[in-house]
N, C-alpha and C positions, 0 to 999 in steps of 0.2 A: 743668256740667249742672244740678247740684242748685239753683243759684241761679236757673235758669229757672223762671218761674211754673208750668210744667207739671209740675214735680217737687215732691212734697210732702216735708216733713221729718217723719218718723214713726219711732217707736222700733223697730218690728218689721217694717218693709217699705220697699221703694223703689217708689214709685208714680208713673207718668207719666200725666197726665190728658189729654194730646193728643199726636198724632203729629207729631214734628218731623223732617222729612227732612234738615235741615241737621246734625243730630247723630245720624243713623241709625247710622253705624258705631260711635260711642261707646255708644249705647244697646244695641247688639248685644253689646258686651262686658260691660256692667254687668248685663244680663239673662241672661247665659250660665248654663247649668246643666251641672254635671259631677259626677263622683264620684271623680275621680282615675284612672279607667280610660277612661270615655267623656266627651267634652266636646261639647256642643251650644251654639253661639253663639245669642244671642237673636234670630235672624232671624225675620221675619214668617212665619207658617205657609204662606202662599202662595208663598214663595220670593223674590218680587220686589215692590217694589224692595229692594235690599240694599246694604250697604256692603262687607261681606266675608263671603261664604258660609263657614261653618265647621262641620265635623263632624270631631272628632279622636279618635284612640285613642292613649293614652299609650305612647310608645316606637315608634310606627309612623312611619317616615320614608323619605325617598329620598336617595340619595347624589348628589353633583355634584362635579365637579373644582374644586379651589381655585385661584384666580388668583394667579400670581406674575410680576412683571416680571422678576425674577431669582430663580431657585431657589437653595436652599441645603440643606446637610445638616441632617436632622432636621425639615424642614418637613413638616407633615401633608399628605397627598396628596389627600384628599377631605373635603368638608364634608357635613353632614347637615342636612336641612330637613324639618320636620314637613309632612305633606301633608293636604289636605282629603279625607277618605275618603268613602265612600258616604253620601249625605245621606238620612236617614230621616225628617226633619222635615216634608217638603213635603206639603201637602194643598191642592190647587188647587180653586177653586170657580168655577163658572159659574152666573150667574143669568139665566135665559132667554137663554142663549148669550152673555151679556156677562161677560167675565172679572172676577172680584172683584179689582180692582187699585186701590189707594187713591190712585194718581196721577190717577185719573179719577173722574167722578161726584162725589158729595157725602158727606163724612164728617160725620155728625151727632154722633157720640160715639165716642171711642176711648180706652181705658184699658188700660194694662199694669201689672201689679203683681208684683214679686218678693216672695213671702211667706217671710220668714226662719224662721218657726216651722214652717210646713208643708213648706218645701223645694220649692215649685212656682212656676211662672210662669203667671199667669192673664192672659187677654186678653178684653176685651169691646168690640165694635164695632157701631155702627149705620151702615149705608151705603146710599145711594141710587144706583142705577146710572145711567149716562147716559140710559137709556131710562125712568127713573122708577120702577124696582122697588126697594122698600125691604126690607132684611133685617137681622136681628140675628145676629151671629156671636159665639159664646163658645168659648174654648178654654182648656185647662189642660195644661201640659207638665211632665213629671217625668223626671229621670234618677235611677234608684234607688240609694240607698246600700246597701240590703239585698241586692239582686240586681245585682251590679256589671256584668253584661253587658247590662242591660236599660234601655231608655228607653221612654216611652209618652206618648201624646197623647189627650186627649178633645176632640172637635170637634163643635160643635152649631150648626145653622143653622135659623132660623125666619123666615117671611115676616111683615112687619109690617102690610101694608095690602091686598095682593091675592094671588090665587093665583099661584104661580110654579113654573116648572120648574127644578129644580136638578140640577147635575152636580158630583159630588165626584170628584177624581182624587187618590188617595193613591199616592205614588211613592217608590221607591228610585232615587236618581240618582247615578251615578258620573261623575267627570271634569267636574264643573261648571266653567263659565268663571269664573275669578277675576280680580281686578284685576292688571294687569301689575306684576311686582316691579321696583321701581326699583333702579338700581345694576348689580349683577352679572348679565349675561345668562345665565351658566351656571346660576344659581339659577332664573331664569325658565324656562329650558328644562327643568329638572328637575321643575318644578311644572306644566308644560303637559301635560295628559293623563297623569298619573303612573301611573294604574292600567290594567293590561292585563287584558282580560276573559278569564275562564276558564270560567265557567258562569253561566247565568241560567235562571230558571224562574218561572212563575206558574200556580198551580193553586187554583181556588176563591178563597178570600180570602187565600191565603198567597203571598208574594213572596220571591224570593231572588236575590242577586247574589254571585258570588265573583270576586275580582280578585287580582292580584299586582303587585308593583313590579318594575321592570326591573332596577335596579342593586342595591338593598338586598336583593332576593330575599325579600320578606316577602309573606305571603298573608293576605287579609282576606275574611271571609264576613259578609254582612249578610242577615238574614231579617226579615220582617214578617208579622204576621197581624192580622186585624181582626174586630171585632164591630159590626154595623150594626143600628140601630133606626130604622124609619120606617114610613109608611103601607104596609101589606102589599100592597095592590092596585096601587100605583104604583111601588114600589121595585124596581129591577133592579140586578144586580151582574154585572160581567164583569171579566176580567183578561187582561193580555198582558205579554210580556217580550221584551227584546232585550239586546244586550251591556251597555249602560250605563244602561238604564231598565227598571224593572219596575213595572207600574202596575195598581192596582185602580180600576175606575170604578164609581161608584154613581149611578144616576139616580132621580129621584123628582119627583112633582108634589105640592106641598104647598099646602093652604089655610091661611088665617090661623088661628093657634092650633095648627097642627101643627108638628112638629119632625123634622129629620133629624139623627141622632146617629151619630158614628163614633168607635169606640175603636180606636186603632192601637198595637200593641205591636211594638217593634223590638229585635232582639238582634244583638250584634256578637261576632265572635271573630277573633283574628289570631295568627299564629305564623310563626316563621322555619323551623320544622322539620316541622310536622304536614302530613300529606297533605291533598289537597283533600277526599276523602270524610270524613276525620276532622274537619276544620275545619267543613265543612258540617253535620255531625252535631252538633258543639259548639254552633253558633249555633241550630240547630233545637231542641236540648234546652233551652237557655236560654229560648227562645221558649215552649216548652211549659210551663215553670215559671211564666213570667209570665202566661200565659193561665189557668193553674190558680189563681194568686193572684187574678187579676181586677183591674180598674181600681181599685175601692174598696180592695181588699186592698193594692195598691201604695201608695195614698195613706196608708192606716193604718200600713203599715210605715215609710213615710218620716217620718210625724209621730212615731212611737214612737222612731225612731233620733234625731231631732233633739231630742225632749224630753229624752232622756238626755244628749245633747251639751250643751244649754244648762244643764242642771242642774249640770254639772261645769265649764262654761266661760264662763258669762255674765258680762258686765261692765256695771255700772250707773254712769251719769254724770249728776249733777245740776248744772245750771248752764250746760250747753252742749248744746242739743238736736241740733245738727248732728253733734257728736262722738259723742253717744249713738247716733245712727243709724249713723254711719260705722264705729264699732268693731264693732257687730254685723254690719254689711255685710261688714267685713273678716274677722271670725271665720268667717262663713258661707262666704266664697269661699276662705279658706285651708283650711277643712275640705273643701270641694269639690275642691281641688287635690290633697289628699293622702290622703283617707279610704280609698280603695280602690286606691291606686297599687300596693301589694303588690309589693315588690321592683322598682319602677320609680322613675325620678327624678321630682322635682317641677320642671317647667319654670318659668322666670322669669315667664311669663305664665299659668302654670297651663295649663288647657285652654280658655281663653277667647278665644284668638286666636293668630295665627301670628307675632307679634312675636318678635324675637331668634331667628327660625328654629325656635322651639320648644325651644331649648336650656335646659339647667340650668346654673347657675353656682354659685359659692360662696354665693350668696344663700340657697340652700336650707338649708345647714347652719347658717349664721350668723344668718339673719333669720327663716326659716320654722320650722325645727325647734324652737327654744325654745318657741314657742307650742304646737306639737303635743306636745312632750315633757310639758308640764304640763296638757294638756287631752285629747289623744288619743295617748297614748304608743305604742300599737301602730303607728300610722301613722308615727311618727318612727323606730321601730326598722326598719320595712320599707324606708325610704329608705336607712338605713345598711347594711342587708343588701344592697341593690342596689349600693352602693359596694363592699362586700366582694366581691360577685360579679364586679365589674370589675377586681379586683386583678391578674389575669394581664395585662390590657392595660396597667395602670398600671406594673407591674413592667417590662414590655417597653419602655414609654416611658422609664422611668428608665434602663434599660440603654442605650438609644439615645443618651441624653444623657450617658452616662458616669458615672452615679450609681448608688448602691445603693438598695435599698428600692423604693418605688413613687412615681411622679410622676403624680398625678391631673390630669385635664384642666381647663383653664380654662372651656371651654364644650363641651358634648357632649349627645348623646341616648343613645347606646349605650355610652359609655365611652371611645371614641376621641376624641383631641383634634380639634376642628373649627374652631379659630381659625387663620386664615392670618396673623395679626398677632403675630409672635413675642415682642415685649416683654410681651404679655399671655399668649398661648397657651403660651409656654415659660417666661417669667421670673416669672410670678405664682405662685410656689411656695406662697404662703401658703394656698392652697386645701387643701394637705395638713394644715396645722395647724387649719384651720377644721373639717375632717372629724373630726380627733382631738378637738377641743373639743366637738363635738356628741356624740361617743361618751362622753366624760367626764361631760358634763351629763346625758345620758340615764341612764347607770348610777347617778349620784348621786341623780337625781330618782326613779328607779324601784326601785333596789336589785336590778335584774335581773342576778343573778350568772351565770345560764346564757348570757345574751346576751354578757356580757363575755368569757366563756371561749371561745365558739364563733365570735363575730363581732368584738367590740370589740378583743380582744387582737391579732388579725391586723392590724386597721387601725392600731392604736397602734404596733405593732412596725415595720410597713413604712414608716409615715410618719416614725418616729424614725430609722430607718436612712437615709432620704433626708437629713434635717437633718445627721446626723453626717458624711455624705459631701459634702454641699453646702458646709458651713461649714469653718472651719479655726481653729486656735489660732495666734496670732502669737507673736513671740519672748518677749513678756512673759506669755504664757499666756492672754490674753483670747481669747474665741471670737467670730469674725465670720462673718456671712453676707453675701457681697458680690454685687453685680450682679443684684438682684432687683427686681420691681415689687410694691409694696404695694397696699392697697385704693384709694389715690388714683391715678386714671388720668391725672392731669396731671403725674405724676412717674413715671419709669421707669428701670430699670437702675440702681438706687441701691444704695449700700453701707449695710449695717446699718439697714434700714428698721425702725423701732422696733416697729411692729405685728407684722411678720413675726418679728422676733427674740423678742419677748415671747411670742407664741403658740407659736413653736417651742420655747421654754424649757419652757412648760407641757407641750407634747407629749412632750418628752424625759423629763421627770420622770414623767408619767402612764404612759408605756410601761414605764419601769423599775419603777414601783410595781405595775402590773398583772402584769408578768412575775414579780415576787416573790410576788404573791398566787396565781398559777397556774403554779407551776414546771413541772409536767408538760406542760401545754399549751404553755408557752413553749419548753421543750426540743424539742418537736415542730416548732417553727418555727425551730430552730437558734439560739435565744438563749442566750448564755453569760453567766457572771458578769462576764467582762471587757467584754463588749459593754454590759451595763447600767451598769457603772462608767464607761465612756466616755460614755454618754448623760448620766449625772449630772455628770460633769466638764464637759462642754460646757454644760449648763444652768447650772451654778454660775458659769461664766466668761463667760456670754452678755453681749455688749456692748449697752448701751442708750444711744444717743448723748444727750448733755446739754450745753447751752451754759451754763456757769457765769456768764458775764457777764450774760446775759439772765435767768438763773434759770428756764429752760424746757427741757423735753426736745425734742430735734429729731426731726422726722418721719423723717429719715434723716440719716446722717452728712454734715455740711456744709450741710444744708438752710437753716439760718438765716443763712448768709452769702450766699445767692443774692440777686439783685436782686428786690425786691418788684414784682409785676405792677402796671402802671399802671391801676388800677381807675377813676380819674377819667376816663380817656379811653375807657373801655368801660362807662360807666354806663347806656347805653341797652339796653332789653330786646332791641333788634334785634341786639345783639352776642352774645347768649346763645342756646344754649350755646356757650362759647368754642371748642370743638373744631370747630364748623362754620364758624368765621370766622377762626381763627388756626392757624398750623402747629404741630404737636406739638413740633417743634424748639424753638419759642419758649416754649411752655408748660412743657416739661420743664426748662428752665434758669432758671425764675423761681419766686418764692414765690407760688404760687396753687394752691389745693386744690379739686379737683372734688368730692370727697366726703370726709367726715370720716374721717381715717386714724388719727392719734394719738389723737383724741377717742374713736374706737371702741375703741382699745387701753385707754384709761382706764376704759371700761365693762367690757369683757370681762376685762381684767387689772387690775382696780381695786386688787388687793392689792399691786401694784408701785409705787403712787403714794400719797403722803400727800394729805390733803384740800387742803392749801395748794398742793401741786404741781399738783393737778388744776385748782384755780382759776386759777393763773397760766398753765398751759398752755391752758386754755379761752379765757382772755382774749387770749392771743397768736394762737391759730389762728382765732378767730371772724372777724377782719377779713380773713383770707386765703381763707376757704371760700365758694365761689360756689354750691355745691349744684346743679351741673349734672347731678346724679344723684338719682334717687328714693330712694337708699339712705342719704342723709345725715341728713335731718331727724330721724329717730327717735332716733338715738344722740346727736345734739346735744340733743335734748329730755331724754334720760336724764341726761346729765352736767350740763346746765343745772340740772335739779332738784336734783341731788346737791350742787352747789357753791353753791346758793342763789339762782339766777335763775329764780324760779317763773313770772313772767310770760312770760319767754322760753321756758321749758319748755312752757307752754301754747301759745304761738305755734307752736313746732316740732311739737308734738303735732297741732295743727290742720293743718299742712302735710302731715304724713304721712297723717293721716286722710282728707284731702280730695284726695289725689293723683289719684285716678281720678274721683271724683264731681264734681270741678271741672276735671278734665283739665289739671292743672297742667303736665305735661310735653308736652302736645299730641300724645300718641300713644296715648291710651286706645282709639282706633279699632282698634289692632292687638292689643288684649288688656289685661287689668288688670296692675298691678304687685303681684304677690303678696307680694313682700318688704316693700314699703311698707305694705300692708294688715296684715301680721303685725307690722310695726314699731309700728303704732298700739297694739296690745295691749301690746307691750313698753314703750312710752313711758308707758302708764298703770300697768302692773303693776310694772315695774322702775324706772321713772322716778319718777312721783308716789307709787307704793306702796313704792319702795325695796327691792324683793325681791332678795335675793341668796342663793345657796347658801352654807352655812357648815360647814366641816369635813366635807363629804361627806354626812353623814346628818342635818343640821339645816338649817333655813331661817330667814332673818331678814328683817325688814321695818323700814323707816324712812319711814313715810308722811308726806306734807306736801301741801298744796293751794295753788294760786294763788287770788287773790282772787275770780275769776269763778266758780269751782267751789265748791259747798257740800258735796258728798258724792261719794265714789267707792266702789264695792263690786265685788269680783271673786271668782270661784271658781276653784279649781285642784285638780289631783291632785298628791299628793306621797307617794311610798312607800306606795301603797295607801290613803292617806287622802284624804278630800274636805274641803278647807278653804274657808272663806269669810272674807274680810278686808273690813271696812267702815271707812272713816275719814272724818272731817270735819276742819276746821282745828284742832280742840281735842282730839279723842279718836279712838282706834282700837279696834275690837272684833274679836276673833278667835274664830271658831266652827269646831269640828271636827264636821262633819256626819256623818261615817262613818269608822270605823277605830280602831285602837289609839291610846292616848295618845302624844303626841309633844312634843318640846321645840321651842319656838319662841322666837326672840329678837326683842324690840322695842327698837330703838335700842341693841342690844348687851346688853340685860338679858334673861336666859333665864327662861322660865316653862313649866310643863307645861300642855298643852292636852288636855282630854278631852271626850268627848261629853256629859258631865254638865252642863256650863254653859259659856257663852261667857266670855271674859276681855277686860276693857276696860282700856286704858292711856291715859294722857294723851299728847298729841303735843306735844313741846317746841317752843319757838321756834327760829329759825335765824338765822344771820348774813347780813344783807343786804349784798350787794356791789354796787359800781358795775357797771351792765350794760355788757358789751362791745358794740362796734359791729360791723357787717357791711360787706362791700364795698358801694360806692355802688350803690344800686338793687337790692340783693340781700337786704335784711332781710325776714324772714317777715312775713306780714300779721298785724297785731295782732288779738287776739281779746278782746272784751269783751261776751260774750253773757250776758244775764240768764237766770235759771232759767226 
């Protein structure tokens, strides 16, 4: 999309200078607003045309039966799908009885802008109706970070040439018609009119609808109120309501120079347990608070919130203007996905669309939480608290599988496993270690001892128990974890997946260490000295497969003896992604990698490899990795930078950054790839910046730049301090903006950083290595952008 001339490359906004119906669904995703609790897709104010209507509440879903040709023990019985809840965005306009519909008449001017500093979506349009009446429409939309149940719209209309009669219809609409879901008819049935009416009302300028879901038994209340400004002698207001539509109608006759302005405030509330009166009152109370704040007050609060965020999270990139825009776009959308989730999951598409059924995966802990941990740590802790709240379900799932501890789901909304594909839904146990890794990172980065005691310890203990029961010691004492699926979804049910084993190893050690730090809390969880000793024994004996003949680590035991996929025969873009054109049976038994697996392990468990091992492994797996997943490019960028392939690191950084802005996966219409957006930050901060945690309470950097970039600077939070790191190809400057003195390491050399003065260090040269090749036709696009 961004390559289209209608889209500008700007450092602090995404601006569309003309309406393109051919990319309307994609634009609805990139212009989406949310706060982690409410999500509004960037649909046009008038509701039509649209690609995918979308109003979402985090955690609100409907159940549907899961399809099985042959059922089996332990298969999940029902799936979960996010639903389109009551739409509060719609404001319809009639100009002399002619609907304001951009498919008709003449568009003189149409601009939409997502302002990343102000946190609003602005729209300006000049339109001439088929009858020749010209009007200007301006609107601004906000989903509040400060008032999490509230969203609002300012809508203004003025005639440009002649007197006109205007009718505005501000609506709450439930059970909108949405595009038919391809594939499983059970899902389509669950999404067809998923909301059952319970109450509706319209009084004065206030509207309300209350609905519930049939299978998941969730109740949602939506309320709206308005402020209207227009010529007093011609402006009239009325309202009406029915089961699925509550409407305020405003009529006015305007002369040239006069304006009709509507401020619309919308509040949502949902619950699985609260009564209808209680939920209705909850939405009304949120609405009263928004009205008291007022439109300008909401805008001021939004700007204040984002000013603080950018002060602690901004990234500056000199030399590639597209990546500069993209990294801020990504930071903004990741913040929107998690800022006010508050003990809810972060879906893979955030609240920007219904892709992946609104499920959360391991993406959240491994890809999204690192960014939030170092920029918005409270949001990261809330996601982990949600995982802790789902422990009873995860323990039950582990018991069902004959295992100890907890087995967290591969994909879910409420904590129940929702995948009907058992090699992923059951065998991808690495999600347990991913959650544990997120706990360890959060505690190390924040020093939040209270969190570790009341939340983190439970997660570490229960995940460690699963690994001890899932794996086994062989006759020689080595510890193996067999029959699992790692991150690479083109390999399944493998023995000793290196990523899984290395992450489980860290999990076991971290659980034992945490139990020793908090013996009383550990005892309450039934942890004994014998149990922690068994965890340490398993970790010390963990098998990490290695092919000595090739001098590389194996993705899983025996992987390197598999036949290499015939990439020459599949070098056409029409054959990708492979999963849509070839059977999994064939993919599983060949050397072909969907998404970086061992390479991801080399980043997250870098301590387990020497630099030379990383370089050899990277060179071996690059020609096998087809990147049929948006999760791959960022970690390939990180490791490429570490082993000295800086041009390739820049290329992969660009792919992660442009994943949605260029719609590289051809599914941005269903929502954004939140993990890839977060990965852009990681590729810059951990890749080019070389950031790693060191011994728990220190942080280290090894910055380096590719030729096309002249400067990178980023801000982050670490243990209550605000840091700024700026580097060029020759030097790096470290600044402590706020907080107590801290030890920082630059290329392994420690120094004390204080608020008194920045510290500058030289950036050493690096070893240039021959660049590895990629599968035919799958190399990332080269980036050679001037400053």
